[in-house]
C-alpha positions in Angstrom: -8.0 -47.2 -8.2 -9.1 -44.3 -10.5 -11.0 -46.6 -12.8 -13.6 -47.3 -10.1 -14.5 -43.6 -9.8 -17.3 -42.1 -12.0 -16.4 -39.4 -14.5 -18.2 -36.8 -12.4 -16.1 -37.7 -9.3 -12.9 -37.5 -11.4 -13.9 -34.0 -12.8 -14.8 -32.8 -9.3 -11.5 -34.1 -7.9 -9.5 -32.4 -10.7 -11.4 -29.1 -10.2 -10.7 -29.3 -6.4 -7.0 -30.0 -7.0 -6.7 -27.1 -9.5 -8.5 -24.8 -7.2 -6.2 -25.7 -4.3 -3.1 -25.2 -6.4 -4.3 -21.9 -7.7 -5.2 -20.7 -4.2 -1.8 -21.7 -2.9 0.0 -19.9 -5.7 -2.2 -16.8 -5.2 -1.5 -16.8 -1.4 2.3 -17.1 -2.0 2.2 -14.4 -4.6 0.3 -12.1 -2.3 2.7 -12.6 0.5 5.7 -11.9 -1.7 4.1 -8.8 -3.2 3.3 -7.5 0.3 6.9 -8.1 1.4 8.2 -6.4 -1.7 6.1 -3.3 -1.1 7.2 -3.2 2.6 10.9 -3.5 1.6 10.5 -0.8 -1.1 8.9 1.6 1.4 11.7 1.0 4.0 14.3 1.6 1.3 12.6 4.9 0.3 12.5 6.0 4.0 16.2 5.1 4.5 17.1 6.9 1.3 15.3 10.0 2.4 17.2 10.0 5.7 20.4 9.6 3.8 19.5 12.3 1.4 18.7 14.7 4.2 22.0 13.8 5.9 24.0 14.4 2.7 22.2 17.7 2.1 23.0 18.9 5.6 26.6 17.7 5.1 26.9 19.6 1.8 25.4 22.7 3.5 28.0 22.6 6.2 30.8 22.2 3.6 29.5 25.2 1.8 29.4 27.2 5.0 33.0 26.1 5.8 34.2 27.1 2.3 32.5 30.5 2.6 34.1 31.2 6.0 37.6 30.2 4.8 
């Protein structure tokens, strides 16, 4: 089957296949990187909420200890 094709056609088909594979890998990498960034931002937001809560809790404990 491939022996009937000219060398230019074989090179062109190989280039198209390589370009398709590279594009697919690039798209998958981009999507995963975007998801990673989104997850990191959500974790940072959750951490800041937790940190604020713990600081408030620590402040209340200090007030309780001062009043006792």
